[in-house]
N, C-alpha and C positions, 0 to 999 in steps of 0.2 A: 504493499499499499504505500502511494506516494505520500511524503509528509508536507502538508500545506499548513499554513498559519496566516491567520488574518491580521493585516497590519491596520492599526488605529491611528485615525486623523484626527486632530481637533480643529475646529473652525472657530475662532474666538469673535469673531465679528457676527456669528451666525444669533447670538441671543438664546441658544439652548445650551442648558446646564452641561458641563462635561460628561457627567455619568450618563446621561440621557443621550448623548452623541453616541457613547460607546453601545448603550442599548440598542438604538437604532441602527449602528452598523452591524451588529450581529445579526439583527433582524433582517435587514437587507441581504446580508451574507447567506441567511438561511433560505430566505425567499427566492435567491436566483441560483441556488444549488452550489454556492461556492463552499458552504460547510456542510458535512454530512456527519448523522448519528456517529459517536464516538470518537469523532475527532476533538482534540484539545485546545482550548482556546488559550491564549497567552498566558502565563503567570501574572499575577499581580505584580511581582516585582519587573517583569519583562515589560508591562505597560507603563508603569511608573516611570522606568528608565528611558522609554523611547518617547513618551508624552510629558515628562516632566511634570506630573500631577501628583497629589497626594494620593496614598494606597487607599484612603478611606473612600475617595471618589470611585476607583475601580471596584472595591469591596461592594459598594452600593449598586453599581451597575450589574454586576454579577449577580448579587443575590436578587434586584429586580427580575434578571432573566431567570432566575432559578424559580422565582414566584409565577413567572408565565409559564413554567415547565417545558422552558426549550433547553436548560443545563442543569447539571447536576455536580456538585463539588464532591471529589473524592480526596478526603483528608489524605494530607501528607503526598499527593499525587498531582492534583489539580482539577482544573472545571473542564468538564465534557459536554459535549452536545448529546442531547438526549431525545430530540425532535426537530425536525426540519419544518420549513413552511412552504416546501414546494409544492405544486400540485401540477394537474395536467398541462398546464400554458406553459409550463418550462420548455416544452419543444419549440415554441414559436419565439423564444427569445433572441436566437441568433440571427434570424432573419431582421426581428424587430432592431435589434442592437446595430445591425449594418445599416439599417435605415437612418437610426438616430444619430450615427458616426458620420453619416453623410449630410444630415441637416446639421449637427455641430460644425462642421467645416463650412458650409454654407454661411451659417450665423457668422461665424468668426472672420471670414472674409467679409461680410457685409459690415464689420467693426465692433459688433456687439462683444462687449467683455462677459466674463462669467456672470456677474450679479446681472446684468441684463437678460442673458439667456435663461438663467435660472427664472427670472421674473416673468419672464413671457412664456417660459414652459408651465409654471406655477399656476398662471392665470389661464392658460389654455386647459391645463386639467381639470381646474374647479370650475370653469365655465363650462365644459363638456360633461362634467360630472352631474352638475345641476342640472342640464338638458336632459340626461339620461342618454347621453352620445356615448357609443362604445369606441 
């Protein structure tokens, strides 16, 4: 089995608490099939070293993930995935990912920065959700 390890990143401008960003990143990785059952999350010490954050922040995130039934701590060993969030839609991710990469390239060529791209995407996502458009 190939050893994969999620790498966390913090966006200090997002307004989202660091522990919540860690939770969101694990959930996204589980939804996209990037983490599988029995895979180990980075240790608290590894996350603290990589992100320069308080150990309690990482512990809070991991406890939240445990509460959600997504991971389980194995004392003295680490924290492991016990449930994924993938579904039948995973098969369509590849082609959609390619479409999004092309769209992102086009947006950047048009002069949009990451914040503008995200704002445009979120606006469209929310507006089509409200309309019931798939």
